[in-house]
Every structure is written in structure tokens, then in C-alpha cells.
C-alpha positions in Angstrom: 0.0 0.0 0.0 1.4 3.4 -1.0 0.4 6.8 0.3 -0.3 9.3 -2.4 -1.4 12.1 -0.2 -3.4 12.5 3.0 -6.7 12.0 1.2 -5.9 9.1 -1.1 -4.6 5.6 -0.3 -3.6 3.1 -3.0 -4.1 -0.6 -2.4 -2.2 -2.9 -4.8 -3.2 -6.5 -4.4 -1.4 -9.1 -6.5 -2.0 -12.6 -7.7 -5.5 -14.2 -7.9 -8.3 -12.3 -6.3 -10.0 -15.2 -4.5 -11.7 -15.5 -1.2 -8.5 -15.3 0.8 -7.2 -12.2 -1.0 -10.7 -10.6 -1.0 -10.8 -10.9 2.9 -7.4 -9.2 3.1 -8.5 -6.5 0.7 -11.7 -5.8 2.7 -9.6 -5.7 5.9 -7.2 -3.2 4.4 -10.1 -1.0 3.1 -11.7 -1.1 6.5 -8.5 0.0 8.2 -8.0 2.8 5.7 -11.6 4.0 6.3 -11.1 3.9 10.0 -8.2 6.3 9.7 -10.5 8.8 8.0 -9.2 8.5 4.4 -12.0 9.3 2.0 -10.6 8.0 -1.3 -9.2 4.5 -2.0 -7.7 3.6 -5.3 -7.4 -0.2 -5.8 -4.8 -0.8 -8.5 -5.5 -4.2 -10.1 -2.4 -4.3 -12.3 -1.0 -7.2 -10.3 -4.3 -9.2 -10.4 -4.4 -11.8 -13.2 -7.7 -13.4 -12.3 -10.8 -12.7 -10.2 -13.1 -15.4 -9.1 -16.7 -15.0 -7.8 -15.6 -14.6 -4.1 -13.0 -12.1 -5.2 -15.6 -10.1 -7.0 -17.8 -10.3 -3.9 -14.9 -9.0 -1.8 -14.3 -6.1 -4.2 -18.0 -5.2 -4.0 -18.0 -5.4 -0.2 -15.0 -3.1 0.0 -16.8 -0.7 -2.3 -19.9 -0.8 -0.1 -17.8 -0.3 3.1 -16.1 2.8 1.6 -19.4 4.2 0.4 -21.1 3.6 3.7 -18.4 5.5 5.5 -18.9 8.4 3.0 -15.8 7.5 1.1 -15.0 6.6 -2.5 -13.4 3.4 -3.8 -12.2 3.4 -7.4 -10.2 0.8 -9.4 -7.6 1.0 -12.1 -5.3 -1.0 -14.3 -7.7 -3.9 -14.9 -6.3 -6.8 -16.9 -8.2 -8.8 -19.5 -9.9 -11.5 -17.4 -10.9 -9.2 -14.6 -12.2 -6.7 -17.1 -14.3 -9.4 -18.8 -15.7 -10.5 -15.4 -16.6 -6.9 -14.5 -18.3 -6.4 -17.9 -20.3 -9.7 -17.8 -21.6 -9.0 -14.3 -22.3 -5.3 -15.0 -20.0 -4.2 -12.3 -18.1 -2.1 -14.8 -21.2 0.2 -14.5 -20.9 0.3 -10.7 -17.2 0.9 -10.2 -15.3 4.0 -11.4 -12.6 2.4 -13.5 -9.5 4.2 -14.7 -7.0 2.8 -17.2 -4.1 3.5 -14.8 -3.0 5.6 -11.8 -1.9 8.4 -14.1 -5.4 8.8 -15.5 -6.9 8.7 -12.0 -4.4 11.4 -10.9 -5.6 13.6 -13.7 -9.2 13.6 -12.5 -8.0 14.3 -8.9 -5.9 17.3 -10.1 -9.0 18.7 -11.9 -11.2 18.4 -8.9 
């Protein structure tokens, strides 16, 4: 996890986003929210595959951030994860950016 600034935290999971990694992701997001950070960027460049429990974990992390008045966005989605998000319609739910640089551009404009 890298700190961009006091308002934005970056989480960079890697490997296969399955039940185990999803639990870890949710835990990290909950910790970040508890510190008062309002924006969380989940960079998926290191994720090669997402299974159904991994997708559920991503959705739960999104819901936790939103319930706390925060924002969870994702970037750098590889081919299989992108297809899963499209098939399930989650690409319409999440804010998805091509990479961290594109996300940073929107932050700078705000």
C-alpha cells in the first residue's frame, strides 16, 4: 500500500483475487476507512484473475467505503478481470480508470 497524499490511499493486491485475498482487501479497506481517508484507489495491475468470491470482496470493499462516506475506485484492470466486470455489469458500478496516471488527472482537476 502506497500513500499518495493525506486524502488518497492506494491498495495494490497481486495474484489471484479469490476468497483469501478478498478478505485481506476488505480488511485493508476497513483499516483505511477507520483512519479517515475518504478515497481509496485499488490498483489491479497485479491481479491476473478474479473469481466470484474475489468479485464479492471487491463489491463489499466498495460498499464499506461508500457507507463511510468514502470513495473506492479501481484502475489497471487486466483482461480476465475486465471481462468479469463487464459480464456481471460491475463495470457500470465501479469507477474504473486505465491506470493511476489517469486517475491522478481527475484528482488534479477536482
